[in-house]
C-alpha atoms as a printed R data frame, in Angstrom:
    type eleno elety resid chain resno       x       y       z
1   ATOM     1    CA   MET     A     1 -29.172 -13.000 113.590
2   ATOM     2    CA   LYS     A     2 -29.794 -14.881 116.775
3   ATOM     3    CA   ASN     A     3 -26.863 -16.112 118.843
4   ATOM     4    CA   LEU     A     4 -25.446 -19.164 117.076
5   ATOM     5    CA   LYS     A     5 -25.089 -20.962 120.397
6   ATOM     6    CA   ALA     A     6 -28.873 -21.247 120.737
7   ATOM     7    CA   ILE     A     7 -30.296 -24.744 120.515
8   ATOM     8    CA   GLY     A     8 -33.530 -25.248 118.627
9   ATOM     9    CA   ALA     A     9 -35.290 -26.029 115.398
10  ATOM    10    CA   LEU     A    10 -33.996 -22.890 113.732
11  ATOM    11    CA   LEU     A    11 -30.309 -23.514 114.352
12  ATOM    12    CA   VAL     A    12 -29.431 -24.635 110.875
13  ATOM    13    CA   LEU     A    13 -31.404 -21.857 109.252
14  ATOM    14    CA   ALA     A    14 -28.681 -19.688 110.723
15  ATOM    15    CA   VAL     A    15 -25.648 -21.885 110.256
16  ATOM    16    CA   SER     A    16 -26.300 -23.299 106.812
17  ATOM    17    CA   ILE     A    17 -28.036 -20.511 104.980
18  ATOM    18    CA   VAL     A    18 -28.255 -16.855 105.881
19  ATOM    19    CA   SER     A    19 -30.542 -15.830 108.705
20  ATOM    20    CA   CYS     A    20 -33.120 -16.990 111.156
21  ATOM    21    CA   SER     A    21 -36.101 -15.815 113.121
22  ATOM    22    CA   ASN     A    22 -37.742 -17.455 116.079
23  ATOM    23    CA   ASN     A    23 -41.067 -16.541 114.489
24  ATOM    24    CA   ASP     A    24 -40.630 -19.087 111.700
25  ATOM    25    CA   PHE     A    25 -41.234 -22.082 113.989
26  ATOM    26    CA   ASP     A    26 -41.901 -22.735 117.628
27  ATOM    27    CA   GLN     A    27 -44.830 -20.313 117.917
28  ATOM    28    CA   THR     A    28 -47.149 -23.268 117.307
29  ATOM    29    CA   GLN     A    29 -47.206 -26.890 118.372
30  ATOM    30    CA   ASP     A    30 -48.656 -27.928 115.024
31  ATOM    31    CA   PRO     A    31 -46.214 -29.955 112.885
32  ATOM    32    CA   LYS     A    32 -44.586 -27.754 110.300
33  ATOM    33    CA   ALA     A    33 -41.912 -28.408 107.691
34  ATOM    34    CA   ILE     A    34 -40.254 -26.278 105.039
35  ATOM    35    CA   ALA     A    35 -38.480 -27.435 101.876
36  ATOM    36    CA   ASP     A    36 -35.803 -25.558  99.965
37  ATOM    37    CA   VAL     A    37 -34.098 -26.481  96.716
38  ATOM    38    CA   PHE     A    38 -31.531 -24.149  95.251
39  ATOM    39    CA   VAL     A    39 -28.614 -24.164  92.840
40  ATOM    40    CA   ARG     A    40 -25.008 -23.801  93.953
41  ATOM    41    CA   CYS     A    41 -22.751 -22.438  91.250
42  ATOM    42    CA   THR     A    42 -19.006 -22.049  91.391
43  ATOM    43    CA   LYS     A    43 -15.924 -22.057  89.204
44  ATOM    44    CA   ILE     A    44 -13.830 -25.128  88.508
45  ATOM    45    CA   GLY     A    45 -10.947 -23.995  86.340
46  ATOM    46    CA   ASN     A    46 -12.464 -21.693  83.734
47  ATOM    47    CA   ASP     A    47 -15.851 -23.418  83.797
48  ATOM    48    CA   THR     A    48 -18.969 -22.314  85.635
49  ATOM    49    CA   VAL     A    49 -20.533 -25.432  87.124
50  ATOM    50    CA   TYR     A    50 -23.806 -26.186  88.908
51  ATOM    51    CA   ALA     A    51 -25.246 -28.623  91.437
52  ATOM    52    CA   PRO     A    52 -28.475 -28.851  93.441
53  ATOM    53    CA   VAL     A    53 -28.705 -28.250  97.180
54  ATOM    54    CA   LEU     A    54 -31.691 -29.714  99.066
55  ATOM    55    CA   TYR     A    55 -32.818 -28.888 102.604
56  ATOM    56    CA   THR     A    56 -35.809 -29.741 104.789
57  ATOM    57    CA   TYR     A    57 -36.454 -28.021 108.117
58  ATOM    58    CA   SER     A    58 -39.161 -28.965 110.617
59  ATOM    59    CA   ASN     A    59 -40.365 -28.426 114.162
60  ATOM    60    CA   PHE     A    60 -40.623 -32.196 114.720
61  ATOM    61    CA   ASN     A    61 -38.171 -35.078 114.541
62  ATOM    62    CA   MET     A    62 -37.857 -36.576 111.084
63  ATOM    63    CA   LYS     A    63 -36.803 -40.130 110.276
64  ATOM    64    CA   GLU     A    64 -36.527 -40.098 106.477
65  ATOM    65    CA   VAL     A    65 -36.773 -37.506 103.709
66  ATOM    66    CA   ASP     A    66 -36.870 -38.414 100.016
67  ATOM    67    CA   VAL     A    67 -36.846 -35.862  97.204
68  ATOM    68    CA   ASN     A    68 -38.116 -36.249  93.658
69  ATOM    69    CA   GLY     A    69 -37.324 -33.547  91.132
70  ATOM    70    CA   PRO     A    70 -38.912 -32.722  87.791
71  ATOM    71    CA   THR     A    71 -38.763 -35.521  85.216
72  ATOM    72    CA   ASP     A    72 -35.771 -34.050  83.387
73  ATOM    73    CA   SER     A    73 -33.815 -33.473  86.615
74  ATOM    74    CA   ASN     A    74 -33.026 -37.166  87.252
75  ATOM    75    CA   ILE     A    75 -33.173 -36.345  90.966
76  ATOM    76    CA   ASP     A    76 -34.563 -39.070  93.233
77  ATOM    77    CA   GLU     A    77 -32.594 -38.763  96.412
78  ATOM    78    CA   ALA     A    78 -32.674 -39.585 100.109
79  ATOM    79    CA   LEU     A    79 -31.544 -36.705 102.294
80  ATOM    80    CA   SER     A    80 -29.267 -37.134 105.306
81  ATOM    81    CA   GLN     A    81 -29.758 -35.859 108.830
82  ATOM    82    CA   PHE     A    82 -27.665 -32.776 109.564
83  ATOM    83    CA   GLY     A    83 -26.965 -32.267 113.244
84  ATOM    84    CA   THR     A    84 -30.521 -32.395 114.515
85  ATOM    85    CA   LYS     A    85 -33.415 -34.615 113.418
86  ATOM    86    CA   MET     A    86 -35.205 -31.393 112.525
87  ATOM    87    CA   VAL     A    87 -32.878 -30.774 109.562
88  ATOM    88    CA   PHE     A    88 -32.169 -33.077 106.622
89  ATOM    89    CA   ARG     A    89 -30.117 -32.098 103.598
90  ATOM    90    CA   SER     A    90 -28.146 -33.060 100.523
91  ATOM    91    CA   VAL     A    91 -25.138 -30.940  99.586
92  ATOM    92    CA   PRO     A    92 -22.931 -31.516  96.541
93  ATOM    93    CA   LYS     A    93 -19.451 -32.987  96.504
94  ATOM    94    CA   ASP     A    94 -16.911 -31.738  93.984
95  ATOM    95    CA   ASN     A    95 -17.711 -34.495  91.486
96  ATOM    96    CA   ASP     A    96 -21.448 -33.672  91.584
97  ATOM    97    CA   PHE     A    97 -20.948 -30.381  89.735
98  ATOM    98    CA   THR     A    98 -21.508 -30.248  85.984
99  ATOM    99    CA   LYS     A    99 -21.571 -27.584  83.283
100 ATOM   100    CA   ASP     A   100 -25.255 -28.432  82.799
101 ATOM   101    CA   ASP     A   101 -27.611 -26.301  84.860
102 ATOM   102    CA   VAL     A   102 -30.003 -27.830  87.384
103 ATOM   103    CA   ALA     A   103 -33.540 -28.490  86.110
104 ATOM   104    CA   ASN     A   104 -36.111 -25.882  87.119
105 ATOM   105    CA   GLY     A   105 -39.553 -26.806  88.397
106 ATOM   106    CA   ILE     A   106 -41.280 -28.443  91.366
107 ATOM   107    CA   TYR     A   107 -39.282 -30.622  93.770
108 ATOM   108    CA   GLN     A   108 -41.356 -32.872  96.048
109 ATOM   109    CA   PHE     A   109 -40.134 -33.721  99.553
110 ATOM   110    CA   ASP     A   110 -41.692 -36.811 101.166
111 ATOM   111    CA   ILE     A   111 -41.134 -36.933 104.918
112 ATOM   112    CA   ILE     A   112 -41.525 -39.789 107.360
113 ATOM   113    CA   ALA     A   113 -41.537 -38.445 110.900
114 ATOM   114    CA   GLU     A   114 -40.049 -40.296 113.850
115 ATOM   115    CA   ASP     A   115 -43.610 -41.125 114.945
116 ATOM   116    CA   LEU     A   116 -44.150 -42.600 111.418
117 ATOM   117    CA   LYS     A   117 -46.595 -39.911 110.327
118 ATOM   118    CA   THR     A   118 -46.001 -38.802 106.733
119 ATOM   119    CA   TYR     A   119 -45.915 -35.358 105.169
120 ATOM   120    CA   THR     A   120 -45.402 -34.103 101.625
121 ATOM   121    CA   ILE     A   121 -44.142 -30.605 100.906
122 ATOM   122    CA   SER     A   122 -42.584 -28.992  97.850
123 ATOM   123    CA   ASP     A   123 -40.483 -26.113  96.602
124 ATOM   124    CA   LYS     A   124 -40.135 -24.604  93.145
125 ATOM   125    CA   LEU     A   125 -36.734 -23.932  91.623
126 ATOM   126    CA   LEU     A   126 -36.985 -20.800  89.492
127 ATOM   127    CA   ASP     A   127 -35.002 -20.088  86.330
128 ATOM   128    CA   LYS     A   128 -32.993 -17.217  87.823
129 ATOM   129    CA   ARG     A   129 -29.227 -17.643  88.314
130 ATOM   130    CA   ILE     A   130 -26.267 -15.555  89.421
131 ATOM   131    CA   ASP     A   131 -22.613 -15.820  88.431
132 ATOM   132    CA   PRO     A   132 -20.001 -17.377  90.717
133 ATOM   133    CA   VAL     A   133 -18.307 -15.196  93.310
134 ATOM   134    CA   THR     A   134 -14.615 -14.541  92.639
135 ATOM   135    CA   ILE     A   135 -12.374 -13.624  95.574
136 ATOM   136    CA   THR     A   136  -9.899 -11.014  94.314
137 ATOM   137    CA   ASP     A   137  -7.879 -10.421  97.471
138 ATOM   138    CA   PHE     A   138  -7.350 -12.703 100.466
139 ATOM   139    CA   GLN     A   139  -5.062 -11.836 103.373
140 ATOM   140    CA   TYR     A   140  -4.718 -14.040 106.444
141 ATOM   141    CA   ASP     A   141  -2.696 -13.225 109.555
142 ATOM   142    CA   ASP     A   142  -2.085 -16.624 111.139
143 ATOM   143    CA   LEU     A   143  -0.904 -15.080 114.419
144 ATOM   144    CA   GLN     A   144  -3.854 -12.757 115.037
145 ATOM   145    CA   HIS     A   145  -6.249 -14.915 112.983
146 ATOM   146    CA   THR     A   146  -7.436 -11.892 111.046
147 ATOM   147    CA   ILE     A   147  -8.884 -12.463 107.577
148 ATOM   148    CA   GLU     A   148  -9.288  -9.663 105.022
149 ATOM   149    CA   LEU     A   149 -11.343 -10.399 101.915
150 ATOM   150    CA   GLU     A   150 -12.352  -8.621  98.737
151 ATOM   151    CA   TRP     A   151 -14.390 -10.015  95.847
152 ATOM   152    CA   ASP     A   152 -15.929  -8.983  92.557
153 ATOM   153    CA   ASN     A   153 -19.491  -7.729  92.564
154 ATOM   154    CA   VAL     A   154 -22.056 -10.328  91.486
155 ATOM   155    CA   LYS     A   155 -24.876  -8.970  89.353
156 ATOM   156    CA   ASP     A   156 -28.433  -9.617  90.593
157 ATOM   157    CA   ARG     A   157 -27.322 -10.996  93.945
158 ATOM   158    CA   ASP     A   158 -29.415 -10.007  96.945
159 ATOM   159    CA   VAL     A   159 -26.847 -10.385  99.737
160 ATOM   160    CA   TYR     A   160 -23.370 -11.637 100.535
161 ATOM   161    CA   VAL     A   161 -22.397 -13.727 103.557
162 ATOM   162    CA   VAL     A   162 -18.928 -14.817 104.706
163 ATOM   163    CA   LYS     A   163 -18.578 -18.100 106.595
164 ATOM   164    CA   ILE     A   164 -15.890 -20.294 108.120
165 ATOM   165    CA   HIS     A   165 -16.497 -24.056 108.328
166 ATOM   166    CA   ASP     A   166 -14.339 -26.876 109.616
167 ATOM   167    CA   LYS     A   167 -14.652 -28.300 106.070
168 ATOM   168    CA   LYS     A   168 -16.842 -27.571 103.064
169 ATOM   169    CA   ASP     A   169 -20.459 -27.736 104.261
170 ATOM   170    CA   GLY     A   170 -19.224 -28.934 107.636
171 ATOM   171    CA   GLU     A   171 -19.682 -27.539 111.108
172 ATOM   172    CA   LEU     A   172 -20.032 -23.786 111.207
173 ATOM   173    CA   ILE     A   173 -17.359 -21.755 112.968
174 ATOM   174    CA   TYR     A   174 -18.289 -18.231 111.869
175 ATOM   175    CA   ILE     A   175 -21.040 -16.525 109.895
176 ATOM   176    CA   SER     A   176 -21.222 -12.825 109.078
177 ATOM   177    CA   ASP     A   177 -24.327 -10.710 108.950
178 ATOM   178    CA   ARG     A   178 -25.836 -10.180 105.511
179 ATOM   179    CA   MET     A   179 -24.073  -7.464 103.558
180 ATOM   180    CA   LYS     A   180 -24.052  -5.603 100.260
181 ATOM   181    CA   SER     A   181 -20.382  -4.598 100.259
182 ATOM   182    CA   THR     A   182 -17.651  -6.492  98.410
183 ATOM   183    CA   SER     A   183 -15.063  -6.465 101.191
184 ATOM   184    CA   TYR     A   184 -15.023  -7.820 104.716
185 ATOM   185    CA   THR     A   185 -12.669  -8.380 107.646
186 ATOM   186    CA   ILE     A   186 -12.927 -11.148 110.254
187 ATOM   187    CA   ARG     A   187 -11.114 -10.640 113.547
188 ATOM   188    CA   ASN     A   188 -10.797 -13.520 115.969
189 ATOM   189    CA   ASN     A   189 -13.444 -13.428 118.712
190 ATOM   190    CA   GLU     A   190 -14.699  -9.980 117.640
191 ATOM   191    CA   ASN     A   191 -18.503  -9.793 117.391
192 ATOM   192    CA   PRO     A   192 -19.234 -12.894 119.499
193 ATOM   193    CA   LYS     A   193 -22.734 -13.306 118.030
194 ATOM   194    CA   ASN     A   194 -21.139 -14.257 114.700
195 ATOM   195    CA   TRP     A   195 -18.982 -17.028 116.167
196 ATOM   196    CA   SER     A   196 -20.298 -20.474 117.083
197 ATOM   197    CA   ASP     A   197 -19.037 -22.399 120.101
198 ATOM   198    CA   PHE     A   198 -16.855 -24.596 117.865
199 ATOM   199    CA   LYS     A   199 -13.529 -25.295 119.562
200 ATOM   200    CA   LYS     A   200 -10.838 -24.130 117.138
201 ATOM   201    CA   VAL     A   201  -7.609 -26.142 117.136
202 ATOM   202    CA   GLU     A   202  -4.201 -24.610 116.524
203 ATOM   203    CA   GLY     A   203  -2.768 -25.961 113.269
204 ATOM   204    CA   ALA     A   204  -6.109 -27.228 111.934
205 ATOM   205    CA   THR     A   205  -7.244 -26.315 108.437
206 ATOM   206    CA   TYR     A   206 -10.584 -24.525 108.023
207 ATOM   207    CA   VAL     A   207 -12.509 -23.303 104.981
208 ATOM   208    CA   VAL     A   208 -13.434 -19.653 104.426
209 ATOM   209    CA   GLY     A   209 -16.231 -19.044 101.936
210 ATOM   210    CA   VAL     A   210 -17.672 -15.921 100.356
211 ATOM   211    CA   TYR     A   211 -21.286 -16.624  99.415
212 ATOM   212    CA   ALA     A   212 -23.623 -14.633  97.197
213 ATOM   213    CA   TYR     A   213 -27.334 -15.375  97.533
214 ATOM   214    CA   GLN     A   214 -30.222 -14.761  95.195
215 ATOM   215    CA   PHE     A   215 -33.591 -15.284  96.845
216 ATOM   216    CA   GLU     A   216 -36.792 -16.462  95.216
217 ATOM   217    CA   ALA     A   217 -38.078 -12.900  95.568
218 ATOM   218    CA   ARG     A   218 -36.334  -9.689  96.578
219 ATOM   219    CA   THR     A   219 -38.797  -9.331  99.448
220 ATOM   220    CA   ALA     A   220 -37.711 -12.676 100.932
221 ATOM   221    CA   ILE     A   221 -36.085 -12.390 104.345
222 ATOM   222    CA   SER     A   222 -35.719 -15.993 105.486
223 ATOM   223    CA   GLY     A   223 -32.771 -18.295 104.968
224 ATOM   224    CA   TYR     A   224 -34.898 -20.915 103.229
225 ATOM   225    CA   ASP     A   225 -36.064 -18.770 100.311
226 ATOM   226    CA   VAL     A   226 -32.798 -19.232  98.409
227 ATOM   227    CA   ASN     A   227 -32.953 -19.862  94.666
228 ATOM   228    CA   CYS     A   228 -29.253 -19.633  93.788
229 ATOM   229    CA   GLU     A   229 -26.052 -19.570  95.814
230 ATOM   230    CA   SER     A   230 -22.603 -18.863  94.440
231 ATOM   231    CA   VAL     A   231 -19.418 -19.359  96.418
232 ATOM   232    CA   ASP     A   232 -15.646 -19.094  96.336
233 ATOM   233    CA   TYR     A   233 -13.427 -20.747  98.971
234 ATOM   234    CA   ARG     A   234 -10.033 -20.325 100.564
235 ATOM   235    CA   ASP     A   235  -8.332 -22.558 103.137
236 ATOM   236    CA   ILE     A   236  -6.650 -21.266 106.266
237 ATOM   237    CA   LYS     A   237  -4.433 -22.978 108.832
238 ATOM   238    CA   TRP     A   238  -5.449 -21.840 112.297
């Protein structure tokens, strides 16, 4: 994991997914873009619910990104810029989740660059899914800002990651390294490479998430090869 304070095209590969590598972009001046569609699953009450997550990353400034899913997906959506013009995304709100799974198949991403050149890329959503993560123990020391977490093992997951955001899918405050274990402790300002330069405010509420990721293939190492993400959240008051 590169230092989260670095500025560049790969920033959101680190902060929004799992990992990054400077070899993915920036070694060439040729325009390059990557699409990723994956399923987020979670629990609402006793129900397992699903929603699509859509990302586009590039090494050039984008102006617009539109996504069309398979016919039975009913997805025809304009993505929104996220931080930099090199990242556009669509992430689900609570009312976007349903008990119906997301349609598998090819998702087409049509890009208009800032210089008005157009590009079309695609990603295939596979039929593999994992169960939602369930946090089983959550301890927060609001004086030392230490967080201790345990969660149930998720079958067929590839890795776990723990994150803190200022709100769900908001600005990243902390991201762990990838792990296989089902317990983790966050200590304030320990392991500086895992903390962003976000200015934490005493008394503010932040969101802690435990994420399980299933990649498109077990050999995948990049943060944009996700096929399914499951997550459980807890709020903390800093």
